[in-house]
C-alpha positions, -999 to 999 in steps of 0.1 A, spaced: 0 0 0 29 24 8 43 18 -27 9 25 -42 6 57 -22 41 67 -32 32 62 -69 0 82 -65 18 110 -47 46 110 -73 20 111 -102 1 139 -85 33 159 -80 45 155 -116 21 144 -143 -11 152 -123 1 187 -117 8 191 -154 -26 178 -164 -43 202 -140 -23 232 -153 -29 222 -189 -67 219 -182 -68 253 -165 -48 269 -194 -72 252 -219 -104 264 -202 -90 299 -195 -76 301 -230 -109 293 -247 -126 320 -226 -99 345 -236 -101 336 -273 -139 341 -272 -135 375 -256 -107 386 -279 -127 376 -310 -157 395 -297 -137 425 -288 -121 427 -323 -155 422 -339 -169 452 -319 -140 475 -328 -146 506 -349 -120 497 -375 -134 462 -378 -169 476 -384 -157 494 -415 -147 462 -431 -171 446 -456 -195 422 -438 -183 393 -460 -147 398 -448 -158 403 -412 -175 368 -410 -145 351 -427 -119 369 -405 -137 360 -373 -140 324 -383 -103 322 -393 -91 341 -362 -110 318 -339 -97 286 -355 -61 299 -356 -61 310 -319 -76 277 -308 -49 258 -328 -22 278 -311 -38 271 -277 -37 234 -283 0 236 -291 6 254 -258 -14 229 -238 6 200 -254 39 217 -245 27 221 -209 21 184 -208 58 179 -215 56 167 -251 87 180 -269 78 203 -297 104 187 -320 86 153 -315 53 170 -318 64 187 -350 76 154 -365 44 137 -355 23 166 -369 43 165 -402 38 127 -406 1 129 -397 -3 160 -418 -2 140 -451 -29 116 -439 -50 145 -425 -45 165 -457 -58 136 -478 -87 131 -455 -95 169 -455 -92 176 -492 -128 188 -492 -122 211 -462 -90 226 -478 -109 231 -511 -136 249 -492 -111 271 -474 -95 280 -507 -130 286 -521 -137 310 -492 -105 330 -501 -116 331 -537 -150 344 -528 -135 372 -507 -109 381 -534 -131 380 -565 -164 389 -548 -190 370 -570 -213 378 -541 -212 394 -506 -232 393 -474 -267 406 -480 -269 396 -517 -296 373 -530 -281 345 -550 -293 314 -569 -270 284 -574 -297 266 -596 -302 242 -567 -305 266 -538 -314 302 -535 -314 328 -506 -298 358 -490 -262 355 -480 -261 357 -442 -225 347 -435 -193 337 -453 -171 315 -430 -138 298 -436 -155 266 -449 -191 274 -456 -214 301 -469 -248 305 -451 -279 314 -470 -313 324 -456 -343 315 -478 -373 338 -482 -393 314 -460 -366 316 -433 -348 283 -440 -311 281 -433 -289 266 -461 -252 258 -455 -232 255 -488 -195 245 -491 -174 273 -504 -155 250 -528 -188 240 -545 -198 276 -549 -166 286 -566 -170 258 -591 -207 265 -598 -226 290 -620 -242 315 -596 -269 341 -604 -265 372 -582 -298 391 -583 -284 419 -560 -252 427 -579 -267 455 -600 -287 485 -589 -315 480 -614 -333 449 -628 -357 443 -657 -391 427 -652 -397 404 -681 -431 389 -686 -446 369 -715 -483 374 -718 -505 351 -739 -539 360 -753 -563 345 -779 -551 347 -815 -582 367 -825 -573 395 -801 -566 430 -814 -528 433 -814 -527 471 -810 -553 470 -782 -533 444 -762 -501 463 -767 -517 495 -756 -531 480 -724 -498 463 -715 -477 494 -723 -501 516 -702 -498 492 -672 -460 493 -674 -457 531 -681 -481 541 -654 -466 521 -625 -449 546 -601 -419 523 -594 -410 517 -631 -380 537 -643 -371 548 -678 -333 541 -675 -316 523 -692 -348 523 -714 -385 530 -713 -411 501 -709 -413 479 -740 -442 458 -753 -443 439 -786 -457 408 -801 -431 381 -795 -445 349 -811 -476 331 -822 -481 296 -807 -511 275 -819 -541 298 -813 -522 322 -790 -504 355 -794 -475 359 -769 -465 394 -761 -431 404 -745 -435 429 -717 -404 445 -702 -399 473 -677 -369 485 -656 -369 491 -619 -347 494 -588 -337 459 -576 -356 464 -543 -388 471 -562 -387 440 -585 -411 418 -567 -436 446 -560 -438 454 -597 -437 417 -606 -469 410 -587 -486 443 -595 -482 436 -632 -498 402 -629 -528 415 -610 -533 445 -632 -531 425 -664 -559 402 -652 -581 431 -642 -576 451 -674 -580 421 -697 -613 413 -681 -625 449 -684 -616 449 -721 -629 414 -728 -595 401 -740 -597 364 -739 -572 337 -728 -558 314 -755 -581 286 -766 -553 261 -761 -533 256 -729 -502 277 -727 -479 286 -699 -466 321 -693 -431 325 -679 -411 352 -661 -375 363 -665 -362 336 -641 -381 308 -658 -408 305 -631 -443 298 -644 -467 327 -640 -500 317 -655 -514 286 -672 -545 295 -693 -569 271 -709 -600 275 -731 
């Protein structure tokens, strides 16, 4: 029993003490890192940085400081840094192979920050997912959908994909295709559609005034192209106003729907109206 107690005392006086100190340093270090990152994020200079860079920098700083803390804790435990470095180097190859995706995402994050295909606050469409960019981290980009769903996308995938950025330009064009019966008066339909577009208070005349022309004839239908420019923030308001006003004005003027089924599409390819005889 005396030998057992001696071993316990010796362990407590050497290795046990190191473990305790390492644990304290780890816990205190994590708290300090959290405070430091928050303090930097609240700084006046940091607030002037673009939001996309802010989220990436906070994520990168937090990971880097935690990696440094782990190295310090390992050194407190008595592991020689030369041995640790050799172990880290040998394990690095295996870890690198296993983390090819993560490294690709990290590189993708840097590419996004450098070339800026989008930034925090932009509404983007990847052809599989769409939403407002909430955050760009070291590995992922976070989107928030209009119905408040959270989508996490790998940065590497985004940099290798075709992305539609609906917020990149200050103005957008509302494009509608409107189908009517082939016996309808072309000039009358054009006049109504042009009046709807021209009289809307949010429509602008730059880079060009509203445009309405007969675009095509499909079966027993006449399809008119209707285009109007607006500020990007007014797009959806005009989009829905046009749809409602077209229905009201066509009913008032007894302009009939096509006798054969036809779908009407918007600029982004979404179906607006399907009319049948």
